[in-house]
Each structure stands twice: as C-alpha cells, then as structure tokens.
C-alpha positions as CSV (number, residue, x, y, z in Angstrom):
1,M,205.1,134.5,88.8
2,L,203.9,135.3,92.2
3,L,200.4,134.1,93.3
4,D,198.2,136.5,95.2
5,S,196.2,134.9,98.0
6,N,192.9,135.1,96.1
7,I,194.3,132.9,93.3
8,I,195.5,130.3,95.8
9,I,192.0,130.2,97.3
10,Y,190.2,130.1,93.9
11,A,192.5,127.2,92.8
12,I,191.2,124.9,95.4
13,K,187.7,125.1,94.0
14,P,186.7,122.4,91.5
15,E,185.5,124.9,88.9
16,F,189.0,126.5,88.7
17,D,190.9,123.4,87.5
18,Y,192.6,125.6,84.9
19,L,194.2,127.6,87.7
20,R,195.7,124.3,89.2
21,K,197.1,123.6,85.7
22,L,198.6,127.0,85.5
23,I,200.2,126.6,88.9
24,A,201.5,123.1,88.1
25,D,202.9,124.2,84.8
26,H,204.7,127.3,86.1
27,S,205.5,126.5,89.8
28,P,205.0,130.1,90.9
29,A,206.2,131.6,94.1
30,V,204.0,132.8,96.9
31,S,204.6,135.6,99.4
32,A,204.9,134.8,103.1
33,I,202.0,137.2,103.6
34,S,199.8,134.9,101.4
35,Y,200.7,132.0,103.7
36,L,199.5,134.0,106.6
37,E,196.3,135.3,104.9
38,V,195.2,131.9,103.5
39,L,196.0,129.6,106.5
40,G,195.1,132.3,109.0
41,Y,191.6,132.8,107.7
42,H,189.3,132.3,110.7
43,K,186.6,130.4,108.7
44,I,188.9,127.9,107.0
45,T,187.6,124.3,107.1
46,P,189.8,121.5,108.3
47,T,189.8,119.9,104.8
48,D,190.8,123.2,103.1
49,K,193.4,123.9,105.8
50,Q,195.0,120.5,105.0
51,D,194.9,121.1,101.3
52,F,196.3,124.6,101.6
53,A,199.0,123.4,104.0
54,E,200.0,120.7,101.4
55,F,200.1,123.4,98.7
56,F,202.4,125.7,100.8
57,N,204.6,122.7,101.8
58,T,205.5,122.3,98.1
59,S,205.6,126.0,97.2
60,Q,208.5,128.5,97.1
61,I,207.5,130.9,99.8
62,V,209.3,134.3,99.5
63,P,210.1,135.7,102.9
64,I,209.3,139.2,104.0
65,S,212.8,140.6,103.9
66,H,213.9,144.1,105.0
67,S,214.1,145.1,101.3
68,V,210.5,144.0,100.9
69,L,209.4,146.1,103.9
70,V,211.2,149.1,102.6
71,Q,209.6,148.7,99.2
72,A,206.1,148.1,100.8
73,V,206.5,151.4,102.8
74,K,207.2,153.2,99.5
75,V,204.2,151.7,97.9
76,R,201.9,152.6,100.8
77,Q,203.2,156.1,100.9
78,Q,202.4,156.5,97.2
79,H,199.1,154.7,97.0
80,K,196.1,153.8,99.1
81,I,196.7,150.1,99.5
82,S,196.3,147.6,102.3
83,L,199.2,146.4,104.3
84,G,199.0,142.9,102.9
85,D,198.7,144.0,99.3
86,S,201.7,146.4,99.7
87,I,203.8,143.5,100.9
88,V,202.7,141.2,98.1
89,A,203.3,144.0,95.5
90,A,206.7,144.8,96.9
91,T,207.6,141.1,96.9
92,A,206.7,140.8,93.2
93,M,208.5,144.0,92.3
94,L,211.8,143.2,94.1
95,N,211.9,139.7,92.6
96,N,210.9,140.8,89.1
97,L,207.8,138.6,89.2
98,T,204.4,139.0,87.5
99,L,201.7,139.2,90.2
100,I,198.9,136.7,89.4
101,T,195.8,138.1,90.9
102,A,192.0,138.3,90.5
103,N,192.1,141.8,92.0
104,V,194.1,143.7,89.4
105,K,192.2,146.9,90.3
106,D,193.8,146.8,93.7
107,F,197.3,147.0,92.2
108,K,197.0,148.7,88.7
109,M,198.1,152.1,90.0
110,I,201.6,150.7,90.8
111,Q,203.5,151.5,87.6
112,D,206.5,149.1,88.1
113,L,204.3,146.1,88.9
114,K,203.6,143.5,86.3
115,L,200.0,142.1,86.6
116,M,198.0,139.2,85.2
117,N,194.4,138.1,85.9
118,P,194.0,134.5,84.9
119,L,190.2,134.7,85.6
120,I,189.6,136.8,82.5
121,Y,189.2,134.6,79.5
C-alpha cells in the first residue's frame, strides 16, 4: 500500500479514525512527494505540522529514484496528470503497491495502477 497525500491529511482529522486504524494495521509506505506536499503546505498549523512530522518519522518514505522519474515521464506523456500525481503513481507502479487515495478519478486512466478509495463505504 502507498498512501496518497490526501489520505494522510484526512487521517489526522478526528472523524477519520478508521483511516488511522487502516494505517496502523498495514504500515503503508508514502512517496517522498507526499512528504513534500503535506509538510510543505503553506497553511499548515504548527500542531498539524508536528503531528505530520511524527507520522513521517515513523513511515517508510519511498524516495524519488531515477526509475520513478522515468515512469512518471511515461505516465505524463500518456495522460493529463499533475507532476505530483505522476510521481505518486509511478512510485506505486514500480513498487507493485496499491495506491490508497480519495482521488481515484485522478488516477483511474492509468491501466497498470492498482487503486483503492477507503473513503467509500
């Protein structure tokens, strides 16, 4: 499992305690781009920043390797997708991980990418 940035952000909210359980039960990885997107958000509160930093300190962060960059380029050439999403998708694909995201529509056109939306119940 690879967590998309939006799932990391949702998981910090009290009403999404089941996401925290999912994360605790499966110890999913996160892309280095999610680290940048979440901690680099310009409106992050000091409390949230501390909570997210603690989360990332205990998470497996998958680096953006040359292979990921090559795959992200292929994804972007084939689909209209943001830079960050292409890197997250490529990371999941190359590591044979299911991408856990609330934004399935942003990724569903990528055939070799396994997706799951835990917000649908």
